[in-house]
MOPAC internal coordinates of N, CA, C and O (Angstrom, degrees):
PM7 1SCF
backbone

  N    0.0000 0     0.00 0     0.00 0    0    0    0
  C    1.4364 1     0.00 0     0.00 0    1    0    0
  C    1.5405 1   110.99 1     0.00 0    2    1    0
  O    1.2310 1   119.63 1   131.58 1    3    2    1
  N    1.3798 1   118.31 1   -48.42 1    3    2    1
  C    1.4345 1   122.83 1  -179.63 1    5    3    2
  C    1.5404 1   109.60 1   -63.37 1    6    5    3
  O    1.2310 1   119.52 1   137.83 1    7    6    5
  N    1.2778 1   118.53 1   -42.17 1    7    6    5
  C    1.4527 1   122.88 1   179.48 1    9    7    6
  C    1.4697 1   111.79 1   -60.47 1   10    9    7
  O    1.2310 1   120.76 1   131.64 1   11   10    9
  N    1.3375 1   116.15 1   -48.36 1   11   10    9
  C    1.4676 1   119.75 1   179.20 1   13   11   10
  C    1.5376 1   112.08 1   -63.38 1   14   13   11
  O    1.2310 1   120.87 1   141.20 1   15   14   13
  N    1.3273 1   115.94 1   -38.80 1   15   14   13
  C    1.4708 1   120.92 1   177.99 1   17   15   14
  C    1.5132 1   110.59 1   -62.05 1   18   17   15
  O    1.2310 1   119.51 1   128.59 1   19   18   17
  N    1.3567 1   118.54 1   -51.41 1   19   18   17
  C    1.4453 1   119.95 1  -178.01 1   21   19   18
  C    1.5652 1   110.54 1   -63.59 1   22   21   19
  O    1.2310 1   121.38 1   134.93 1   23   22   21
  N    1.3475 1   114.96 1   -45.07 1   23   22   21
  C    1.4991 1   115.59 1  -179.43 1   25   23   22
  C    1.5235 1   112.90 1   -64.62 1   26   25   23
  O    1.2310 1   119.43 1   149.01 1   27   26   25
  N    1.3096 1   118.69 1   -30.99 1   27   26   25
  C    1.4537 1   120.44 1   179.88 1   29   27   26
  C    1.5271 1   111.18 1   -69.37 1   30   29   27
  O    1.2310 1   121.29 1   149.16 1   31   30   29
  N    1.3215 1   115.13 1   -30.84 1   31   30   29
  C    1.4926 1   121.30 1   179.35 1   33   31   30
  C    1.4992 1   111.96 1   -79.42 1   34   33   31
  O    1.2310 1   119.74 1   145.74 1   35   34   33
  N    1.3216 1   118.11 1   -34.26 1   35   34   33
  C    1.4493 1   122.36 1  -177.07 1   37   35   34
  C    1.5658 1   110.90 1   -74.85 1   38   37   35
  O    1.2310 1   120.16 1   141.04 1   39   38   37
  N    1.2804 1   117.29 1   -38.96 1   39   38   37
  C    1.4657 1   120.78 1  -175.64 1   41   39   38
  C    1.5187 1   115.67 1   -53.35 1   42   41   39
  O    1.2310 1   119.28 1   130.80 1   43   42   41
  N    1.3951 1   118.98 1   -49.20 1   43   42   41
  C    1.4389 1   117.07 1  -174.76 1   45   43   42
  C    1.5355 1   118.57 1   -69.42 1   46   45   43
  O    1.2310 1   120.10 1   158.65 1   47   46   45
  N    1.3147 1   117.41 1   -21.35 1   47   46   45
  C    1.4450 1   114.86 1   179.48 1   49   47   46
  C    1.5007 1   116.50 1   159.52 1   50   49   47
  O    1.2310 1   119.71 1    57.42 1   51   50   49
  N    1.3012 1   118.16 1  -122.58 1   51   50   49
  C    1.3803 1   124.06 1  -169.48 1   53   51   50
  C    1.5313 1   110.24 1   -89.61 1   54   53   51
  O    1.2310 1   119.79 1   -66.18 1   55   54   53
  N    1.3238 1   118.00 1   113.82 1   55   54   53
  C    1.4344 1   121.66 1  -173.27 1   57   55   54
  C    1.5084 1   109.85 1  -134.61 1   58   57   55
  O    1.2310 1   121.29 1   -36.95 1   59   58   57
  N    1.3469 1   115.13 1   143.05 1   59   58   57
  C    1.4246 1   119.69 1   175.32 1   61   59   58
  C    1.5326 1   106.73 1  -132.74 1   62   61   59
  O    1.2310 1   119.96 1   -59.28 1   63   62   61
  N    1.3520 1   117.67 1   120.72 1   63   62   61
  C    1.4644 1   121.36 1   179.47 1   65   63   62
  C    1.5188 1   106.36 1   -89.23 1   66   65   63
  O    1.2310 1   120.48 1   -54.00 1   67   66   65
  N    1.3272 1   116.69 1   126.00 1   67   66   65
  C    1.4591 1   120.94 1  -173.56 1   69   67   66
  C    1.5972 1   111.97 1  -135.20 1   70   69   67
  O    1.2310 1   123.57 1   -14.80 1   71   70   69
  N    1.3165 1   110.76 1   165.20 1   71   70   69
  C    1.4781 1   120.90 1   163.12 1   73   71   70
  C    1.5502 1   102.59 1  -122.98 1   74   73   71
  O    1.2310 1   120.33 1   -69.57 1   75   74   73
  N    1.3403 1   116.98 1   110.43 1   75   74   73
  C    1.4859 1   118.62 1  -168.53 1   77   75   74
  C    1.4998 1   115.02 1   -59.37 1   78   77   75
  O    1.2310 1   120.39 1   158.98 1   79   78   77
  N    1.3680 1   116.86 1   -21.02 1   79   78   77
  C    1.4702 1   117.29 1  -178.04 1   81   79   78
  C    1.5309 1   113.52 1   -81.47 1   82   81   79
  O    1.2310 1   121.24 1   171.30 1   83   82   81
  N    1.3254 1   115.23 1    -8.70 1   83   82   81
  C    1.5069 1   118.30 1  -174.48 1   85   83   82
  C    1.5358 1   109.26 1   -86.73 1   86   85   83
  O    1.2310 1   120.50 1   -45.45 1   87   86   85
  N    1.3864 1   116.65 1   134.55 1   87   86   85
  C    1.4761 1   120.47 1  -179.84 1   89   87   86
  C    1.4664 1   114.64 1   -55.54 1   90   89   87
  O    1.2310 1   118.96 1   138.68 1   91   90   89
  N    1.3103 1   119.58 1   -41.32 1   91   90   89
  C    1.4636 1   121.85 1  -179.13 1   93   91   90
  C    1.4953 1   112.23 1   -68.32 1   94   93   91
  O    1.2310 1   120.92 1   149.20 1   95   94   93
  N    1.3178 1   115.84 1   -30.80 1   95   94   93
  C    1.5032 1   120.40 1   175.78 1   97   95   94
  C    1.5202 1   110.43 1   -69.37 1   98   97   95
  O    1.2310 1   121.50 1   137.03 1   99   98   97
  N    1.3573 1   114.73 1   -42.97 1   99   98   97
  C    1.4763 1   119.05 1   177.69 1  101   99   98
  C    1.5552 1   111.31 1   -62.18 1  102  101   99
  O    1.2310 1   120.67 1   137.61 1  103  102  101
  N    1.3292 1   116.33 1   -42.39 1  103  102  101
  C    1.4839 1   121.20 1  -179.96 1  105  103  102
  C    1.5669 1   109.64 1   -64.04 1  106  105  103
  O    1.2310 1   119.96 1   139.40 1  107  106  105
  N    1.3185 1   117.67 1   -40.60 1  107  106  105
  C    1.4217 1   121.59 1   175.52 1  109  107  106
  C    1.5392 1   112.39 1   -60.86 1  110  109  107
  O    1.2310 1   120.98 1   135.09 1  111  110  109
  N    1.3383 1   115.74 1   -44.91 1  111  110  109
  C    1.4671 1   119.50 1   177.73 1  113  111  110
  C    1.4899 1   110.89 1   -63.09 1  114  113  111
  O    1.2310 1   118.55 1   136.87 1  115  114  113
  N    1.3024 1   120.37 1   -43.13 1  115  114  113
  C    1.4453 1   125.08 1   179.49 1  117  115  114
  C    1.5639 1   111.23 1   -58.96 1  118  117  115
  O    1.2310 1   122.11 1   131.20 1  119  118  117
  N    1.3136 1   113.56 1   -48.80 1  119  118  117
  C    1.5104 1   117.43 1  -177.50 1  121  119  118
  C    1.5284 1   110.31 1   -63.64 1  122  121  119
  O    1.2310 1   120.54 1   131.56 1  123  122  121
  N    1.3486 1   116.57 1   -48.44 1  123  122  121
  C    1.4689 1   118.52 1  -175.79 1  125  123  122
  C    1.5103 1   113.80 1   -71.53 1  126  125  123
  O    1.2310 1   121.25 1   151.54 1  127  126  125
  N    1.3173 1   115.21 1   -28.46 1  127  126  125
  C    1.4472 1   118.46 1   179.20 1  129  127  126
  C    1.5088 1   114.11 1   -70.59 1  130  129  127
  O    1.2310 1   120.35 1   164.95 1  131  130  129
  N    1.3090 1   116.94 1   -15.05 1  131  130  129
  C    1.4782 1   122.81 1   176.55 1  133  131  130
  C    1.5372 1   111.99 1   -82.55 1  134  133  131
  O    1.2310 1   119.79 1   166.76 1  135  134  133
  N    1.3145 1   118.00 1   -13.24 1  135  134  133
  C    1.4691 1   120.77 1  -177.97 1  137  135  134
  C    1.4980 1   110.96 1   -87.37 1  138  137  135
  O    1.2310 1   120.23 1   -26.83 1  139  138  137
  N    1.3174 1   117.17 1   153.17 1  139  138  137
  C    1.4910 1   121.60 1  -174.62 1  141  139  138
  C    1.5904 1   111.01 1   -84.52 1  142  141  139
  O    1.2310 1   120.90 1  -111.59 1  143  142  141
  N    1.3154 1   115.89 1    68.41 1  143  142  141
  C    1.4611 1   120.34 1   178.82 1  145  143  142
  C    1.5481 1   110.45 1   -69.69 1  146  145  143
  O    1.2310 1   121.55 1   -34.38 1  147  146  145
  N    1.3081 1   114.63 1   145.62 1  147  146  145
  C    1.4290 1   119.28 1   171.96 1  149  147  146
  C    1.5549 1   108.67 1   -69.80 1  150  149  147
  O    1.2310 1   120.78 1   -27.22 1  151  150  149
  N    1.2846 1   116.12 1   152.78 1  151  150  149
  C    1.4778 1   122.86 1  -179.76 1  153  151  150
  C    1.5373 1   110.58 1   -52.05 1  154  153  151
  O    1.2310 1   121.20 1   -53.63 1  155  154  153
  N    1.3441 1   115.30 1   126.37 1  155  154  153
  C    1.4462 1   121.33 1   176.43 1  157  155  154
  C    1.4884 1   117.84 1    78.65 1  158  157  155
  O    1.2310 1   120.23 1  -173.47 1  159  158  157
  N    1.3849 1   117.17 1     6.53 1  159  158  157
  C    1.4659 1   117.44 1  -177.14 1  161  159  158
  C    1.5120 1   112.38 1  -107.52 1  162  161  159
  O    1.2310 1   119.52 1  -167.11 1  163  162  161
  N    1.3197 1   118.53 1    12.89 1  163  162  161
  C    1.4450 1   122.48 1   172.21 1  165  163  162
  C    1.5099 1   106.80 1  -130.47 1  166  165  163
  O    1.2310 1   121.07 1   -57.29 1  167  166  165
  N    1.3049 1   115.56 1   122.71 1  167  166  165
  C    1.4821 1   121.13 1  -177.71 1  169  167  166
  C    1.5004 1   111.73 1  -132.32 1  170  169  167
  O    1.2310 1   120.30 1   -58.64 1  171  170  169
  N    1.3197 1   117.04 1   121.36 1  171  170  169
  C    1.4677 1   122.28 1   173.44 1  173  171  170
  C    1.5152 1   106.53 1   -99.13 1  174  173  171
  O    1.2310 1   120.63 1   -62.71 1  175  174  173
  N    1.3372 1   116.40 1   117.29 1  175  174  173
  C    1.4179 1   123.69 1  -179.24 1  177  175  174
  C    1.5213 1   112.61 1  -100.15 1  178  177  175
  O    1.2310 1   120.77 1   -73.37 1  179  178  177
  N    1.3305 1   116.13 1   106.63 1  179  178  177
  C    1.4503 1   122.60 1  -177.70 1  181  179  178
  C    1.5508 1   108.90 1   -77.52 1  182  181  179
  O    1.2310 1   121.41 1   -75.67 1  183  182  181
  N    1.3262 1   114.90 1   104.33 1  183  182  181
  C    1.4738 1   117.68 1  -174.53 1  185  183  182
  C    1.5382 1   112.55 1   -75.56 1  186  185  183
  O    1.2310 1   121.82 1   168.19 1  187  186  185
  N    1.3765 1   114.13 1   -11.81 1  187  186  185
  C    1.4988 1   116.08 1   178.69 1  189  187  186
  C    1.5169 1   110.55 1   -82.43 1  190  189  187
  O    1.2310 1   120.06 1   174.49 1  191  190  189
  N    1.3492 1   117.48 1    -5.51 1  191  190  189
  C    1.4985 1   122.32 1   179.57 1  193  191  190
  C    1.5192 1   109.23 1   -80.63 1  194  193  191
  O    1.2310 1   120.04 1   177.70 1  195  194  193
  N    1.3445 1   117.54 1    -2.30 1  195  194  193
  C    1.4829 1   119.93 1  -176.94 1  197  195  194
  C    1.5722 1   107.00 1  -123.07 1  198  197  195
  O    1.2310 1   121.64 1   -21.56 1  199  198  197
  N    1.3050 1   114.47 1   158.44 1  199  198  197
  C    1.4732 1   118.69 1   177.12 1  201  199  198
  C    1.4987 1   112.54 1   -79.42 1  202  201  199
  O    1.2310 1   120.35 1   175.45 1  203  202  201
  N    1.2999 1   116.95 1    -4.55 1  203  202  201
  C    1.5067 1   122.31 1  -175.82 1  205  203  202
  C    1.5437 1   111.03 1  -102.64 1  206  205  203
  O    1.2310 1   118.58 1  -152.73 1  207  206  205
  N    1.3234 1   120.32 1    27.27 1  207  206  205
  C    1.4636 1   122.29 1  -179.29 1  209  207  206
  C    1.4929 1   114.00 1   -52.35 1  210  209  207
  O    1.2310 1   119.88 1   129.62 1  211  210  209
  N    1.3079 1   117.84 1   -50.38 1  211  210  209
  C    1.4654 1   119.63 1   179.61 1  213  211  210
  C    1.4638 1   112.00 1   -65.43 1  214  213  211
  O    1.2310 1   118.61 1   141.18 1  215  214  213
  N    1.3441 1   120.26 1   -38.82 1  215  214  213
  C    1.4613 1   123.08 1   179.41 1  217  215  214
  C    1.5079 1   110.52 1   -64.81 1  218  217  215
  O    1.2310 1   120.62 1   139.37 1  219  218  217
  N    1.3984 1   116.42 1   -40.63 1  219  218  217
  C    1.3939 1   120.10 1   178.74 1  221  219  218
  C    1.5560 1   111.78 1   -62.19 1  222  221  219
  O    1.2310 1   121.53 1   136.79 1  223  222  221
  N    1.3408 1   114.67 1   -43.21 1  223  222  221
  C    1.4592 1   117.74 1  -179.11 1  225  223  222
  C    1.5450 1   109.81 1   -70.21 1  226  225  223
  O    1.2310 1   118.95 1   146.08 1  227  226  225
  N    1.2830 1   119.60 1   -33.92 1  227  226  225
  C    1.4332 1   120.98 1   172.33 1  229  227  226
  C    1.4997 1   112.62 1   -61.14 1  230  229  227
  O    1.2310 1   120.38 1   136.66 1  231  230  229
  N    1.3195 1   116.88 1   -43.34 1  231  230  229
  C    1.4625 1   120.18 1  -179.41 1  233  231  230
  C    1.5046 1   108.77 1   -67.22 1  234  233  231
  O    1.2310 1   119.32 1   139.69 1  235  234  233
  N    1.3129 1   118.90 1   -40.31 1  235  234  233
  C    1.5223 1   120.63 1   177.60 1  237  235  234
  C    1.5041 1   107.93 1   -60.70 1  238  237  235
  O    1.2310 1   118.91 1   143.35 1  239  238  237
  N    1.3059 1   119.68 1   -36.65 1  239  238  237
  C    1.4538 1   120.49 1   178.56 1  241  239  238
  C    1.5503 1   109.85 1   -65.39 1  242  241  239
  O    1.2310 1   120.44 1   136.75 1  243  242  241
  N    1.2865 1   116.77 1   -43.25 1  243  242  241
  C    1.4740 1   120.82 1   178.69 1  245  243  242
  C    1.5025 1   110.53 1   -63.61 1  246  245  243
  O    1.2310 1   120.94 1   138.92 1  247  246  245
  N    1.3380 1   115.82 1   -41.08 1  247  246  245
  C    1.4458 1   122.14 1  -175.40 1  249  247  246
  C    1.4977 1   113.30 1   -75.13 1  250  249  247
  O    1.2310 1   119.49 1   138.47 1  251  250  249
  N    1.3420 1   118.58 1   -41.53 1  251  250  249
  C    1.4758 1   123.09 1  -169.36 1  253  251  250
  C    1.5118 1   112.26 1  -128.69 1  254  253  251
  O    1.2310 1   118.47 1  -175.74 1  255  254  253
  N    1.3434 1   120.51 1     4.26 1  255  254  253
  C    1.4743 1   120.09 1   175.34 1  257  255  254
  C    1.5246 1   114.08 1    83.75 1  258  257  255
  O    1.2310 1   118.66 1   178.75 1  259  258  257
  N    1.3091 1   120.16 1    -1.25 1  259  258  257
  C    1.4551 1   122.65 1   178.20 1  261  259  258
  C    1.4940 1   109.66 1  -143.90 1  262  261  259
  O    1.2310 1   121.17 1   -38.75 1  263  262  261
  N    1.3664 1   115.36 1   141.25 1  263  262  261
  C    1.4738 1   117.64 1  -179.02 1  265  263  262
  C    1.5140 1   108.33 1  -106.72 1  266  265  263
  O    1.2310 1   119.53 1   175.77 1  267  266  265
  N    1.3374 1   118.51 1    -4.23 1  267  266  265
  C    1.4337 1   119.83 1  -178.28 1  269  267  266
  C    1.5513 1   110.56 1   -71.86 1  270  269  267
  O    1.2310 1   121.07 1   -24.40 1  271  270  269
  N    1.2986 1   115.57 1   155.60 1  271  270  269
  C    1.4573 1   121.76 1   175.20 1  273  271  270
  C    1.5339 1   108.40 1  -121.33 1  274  273  271
  O    1.2310 1   120.49 1   -31.92 1  275  274  273
  N    1.3115 1   116.66 1   148.08 1  275  274  273
  C    1.4682 1   127.85 1    11.65 1  277  275  274
  C    1.5381 1   111.23 1   -76.35 1  278  277  275
  O    1.2310 1   122.75 1   -27.54 1  279  278  277
  N    1.3011 1   112.34 1   152.46 1  279  278  277
  C    1.5063 1   121.25 1   166.97 1  281  279  278
  C    1.5168 1   103.09 1  -119.20 1  282  281  279
  O    1.2310 1   121.25 1   -59.31 1  283  282  281
  N    1.3055 1   115.22 1   120.69 1  283  282  281
  C    1.4842 1   123.27 1  -174.18 1  285  283  282
  C    1.5136 1   109.08 1  -104.19 1  286  285  283
  O    1.2310 1   121.03 1   -57.26 1  287  286  285
  N    1.3418 1   115.64 1   122.74 1  287  286  285
  C    1.4754 1   119.99 1   175.27 1  289  287  286
  C    1.4851 1   109.24 1  -115.79 1  290  289  287
  O    1.2310 1   120.77 1   -45.65 1  291  290  289
  N    1.3292 1   116.14 1   134.35 1  291  290  289
  C    1.4511 1   123.49 1   170.34 1  293  291  290
  C    1.4736 1   105.63 1  -111.21 1  294  293  291
  O    1.2310 1   120.50 1   -70.69 1  295  294  293
  N    1.3147 1   116.65 1   109.31 1  295  294  293
  C    1.4568 1   121.68 1  -169.54 1  297  295  294
  C    1.5010 1   107.11 1    65.47 1  298  297  295
  O    1.2310 1   120.06 1    51.12 1  299  298  297
  N    1.3078 1   117.49 1  -128.88 1  299  298  297
  C    1.4852 1   120.07 1   178.08 1  301  299  298
  C    1.5427 1   111.46 1   -96.01 1  302  301  299
  O    1.2310 1   119.41 1  -179.48 1  303  302  301
  N    1.3070 1   118.74 1     0.52 1  303  302  301
  C    1.4766 1   122.73 1  -173.56 1  305  303  302
  C    1.5437 1   107.88 1   -96.06 1  306  305  303
  O    1.2310 1   120.94 1   -54.86 1  307  306  305
  N    1.3403 1   115.80 1   125.14 1  307  306  305
  C    1.4349 1   122.10 1   174.29 1  309  307  306
  C    1.5481 1   107.84 1   -83.04 1  310  309  307
  O    1.2310 1   122.30 1   -57.74 1  311  310  309
  N    1.3250 1   113.19 1   122.26 1  311  310  309
  C    1.5025 1   116.82 1   176.86 1  313  311  310
  C    1.4826 1   113.10 1   -93.90 1  314  313  311
  O    1.2310 1   120.09 1   172.53 1  315  314  313
  N    1.3214 1   117.43 1    -7.47 1  315  314  313
  C    1.5050 1   121.48 1   177.16 1  317  315  314
  C    1.5223 1   110.76 1   119.90 1  318  317  315
  O    1.2310 1   122.67 1    34.97 1  319  318  317
  N    1.3362 1   112.49 1  -145.03 1  319  318  317
  C    1.4652 1   119.93 1  -178.23 1  321  319  318
  C    1.4909 1   112.80 1  -109.28 1  322  321  319
  O    1.2310 1   120.46 1    21.17 1  323  322  321
  N    1.3505 1   116.73 1  -158.83 1  323  322  321
  C    1.4384 1   122.65 1  -176.36 1  325  323  322
  C    1.5273 1   111.68 1   -62.14 1  326  325  323
  O    1.2310 1   119.64 1   134.83 1  327  326  325
  N    1.2964 1   118.29 1   -45.17 1  327  326  325
  C    1.4482 1   120.29 1  -179.69 1  329  327  326
  C    1.5277 1   112.74 1   -59.23 1  330  329  327
  O    1.2310 1   120.99 1   138.56 1  331  330  329
  N    1.3620 1   115.71 1   -41.44 1  331  330  329
  C    1.4527 1   121.61 1   178.30 1  333  331  330
  C    1.5051 1   110.70 1   -65.12 1  334  333  331
  O    1.2310 1   120.88 1   138.46 1  335  334  333
  N    1.3232 1   115.92 1   -41.54 1  335  334  333
  C    1.4734 1   121.42 1   179.44 1  337  335  334
  C    1.5454 1   109.97 1   -63.46 1  338  337  335
  O    1.2310 1   119.93 1   130.42 1  339  338  337
  N    1.3112 1   117.73 1   -49.58 1  339  338  337
  C    1.4559 1   121.22 1   179.21 1  341  339  338
  C    1.4910 1   112.07 1   -59.52 1  342  341  339
  O    1.2310 1   120.10 1   137.30 1  343  342  341
  N    1.3306 1   117.41 1   -42.70 1  343  342  341
  C    1.4890 1   122.69 1   178.42 1  345  343  342
  C    1.5060 1   110.50 1   -60.16 1  346  345  343
  O    1.2310 1   119.99 1   133.49 1  347  346  345
  N    1.3440 1   117.62 1   -46.51 1  347  346  345
  C    1.4757 1   120.66 1   178.11 1  349  347  346
  C    1.4964 1   109.31 1   -59.19 1  350  349  347
  O    1.2310 1   119.26 1   134.07 1  351  350  349
  N    1.3019 1   119.01 1   -45.93 1  351  350  349
  C    1.4720 1   125.58 1  -178.74 1  353  351  350
  C    1.5077 1   109.58 1   -58.22 1  354  353  351
  O    1.2310 1   119.96 1   129.94 1  355  354  353
  N    1.3307 1   117.67 1   -50.06 1  355  354  353
  C    1.4641 1   123.14 1  -177.36 1  357  355  354
  C    1.5042 1   110.91 1   -66.10 1  358  357  355
  O    1.2310 1   118.94 1   148.92 1  359  358  357
  N    1.3119 1   119.62 1   -31.08 1  359  358  357
  C    1.4677 1   119.78 1   177.90 1  361  359  358
  C    1.5619 1   110.43 1   -85.62 1  362  361  359
  O    1.2310 1   119.69 1   178.61 1  363  362  361
  N    1.2951 1   118.19 1    -1.39 1  363  362  361
  C    1.4800 1   119.82 1   178.09 1  365  363  362
  C    1.5014 1   111.35 1    79.73 1  366  365  363
  O    1.2310 1   118.94 1  -159.31 1  367  366  365
  N    1.3159 1   119.62 1    20.69 1  367  366  365
  C    1.4982 1   121.64 1  -175.29 1  369  367  366
  C    1.4814 1   112.93 1  -105.35 1  370  369  367
  O    1.2310 1   119.01 1   174.07 1  371  370  369
  N    1.3355 1   119.49 1    -5.93 1  371  370  369
  C    1.4690 1   121.75 1  -174.96 1  373  371  370
  C    1.5495 1   112.11 1   -70.43 1  374  373  371
  O    1.2310 1   121.38 1   137.25 1  375  374  373
  N    1.3115 1   114.97 1   -42.75 1  375  374  373
  C    1.4692 1   118.26 1  -174.58 1  377  375  374
  C    1.5176 1   114.47 1   -67.55 1  378  377  375
  O    1.2310 1   121.48 1   154.44 1  379  378  377
  N    1.3290 1   114.77 1   -25.56 1  379  378  377
  C    1.5301 1   120.46 1  -178.18 1  381  379  378
  C    1.5264 1   112.61 1   -58.63 1  382  381  379
  O    1.2310 1   119.20 1   121.93 1  383  382  381
  N    1.3356 1   119.14 1   -58.07 1  383  382  381
  C    1.4711 1   117.97 1   178.31 1  385  383  382
  C    1.5304 1   114.02 1   -64.45 1  386  385  383
  O    1.2310 1   120.89 1   146.54 1  387  386  385
  N    1.3008 1   115.90 1   -33.46 1  387  386  385
  C    1.4763 1   120.87 1   179.57 1  389  387  386
  C    1.5653 1   110.11 1   -64.09 1  390  389  387
  O    1.2310 1   121.51 1   139.60 1  391  390  389
  N    1.3296 1   114.72 1   -40.40 1  391  390  389
  C    1.4232 1   118.09 1   177.64 1  393  391  390
  C    1.5308 1   111.69 1   -71.98 1  394  393  391
  O    1.2310 1   119.82 1   142.63 1  395  394  393
  N    1.3540 1   117.96 1   -37.37 1  395  394  393
  C    1.4430 1   121.55 1   178.01 1  397  395  394
  C    1.4976 1   115.49 1   -57.96 1  398  397  395
  O    1.2310 1   121.11 1   146.00 1  399  398  397
  N    1.3009 1   115.48 1   -34.00 1  399  398  397
  C    1.4774 1   121.12 1   179.84 1  401  399  398
  C    1.5298 1   112.21 1   -96.03 1  402  401  399
  O    1.2310 1   120.28 1  -173.49 1  403  402  401
  N    1.3181 1   117.07 1     6.51 1  403  402  401
  C    1.4833 1   120.75 1   174.47 1  405  403  402
  C    1.5183 1   112.61 1    72.51 1  406  405  403
  O    1.2310 1   119.32 1  -151.48 1  407  406  405
  N    1.3085 1   118.90 1    28.52 1  407  406  405
  C    1.4763 1   120.47 1  -178.92 1  409  407  406
  C    1.4871 1   115.34 1   -82.20 1  410  409  407
  O    1.2310 1   121.05 1   159.00 1  411  410  409
  N    1.3489 1   115.60 1   -21.00 1  411  410  409
  C    1.4841 1   119.18 1  -174.92 1  413  411  410
  C    1.5112 1   111.17 1  -102.24 1  414  413  411
  O    1.2310 1   120.77 1   -24.31 1  415  414  413
  N    1.2957 1   116.14 1   155.69 1  415  414  413
  C    1.4760 1   123.96 1   177.01 1  417  415  414
  C    1.5159 1   110.47 1   -71.27 1  418  417  415
  O    1.2310 1   120.10 1   180.00 1  419  418  417

């Protein structure tokens, strides 16, 4: 169930798996919400809204080597967590893959 859930969210595009109460998740949401995403191409998935939170995190660990959230995907590629996202943004590298997959206006 957790595997199918995660895979169904990753397939369509830009997905960030979060726990809204976590500071790094809030920071990730703040940063990405400032970017000019096209309608429907930014999705924050609250894994605490499901009874499979631990299973989802376990599957993320199997899939990407880390069970912590946020887990940020650009298309099907996991770029990592909040620290990775902020680093890419500070280096001016975040917009490149987002533009390549047509996520931005």
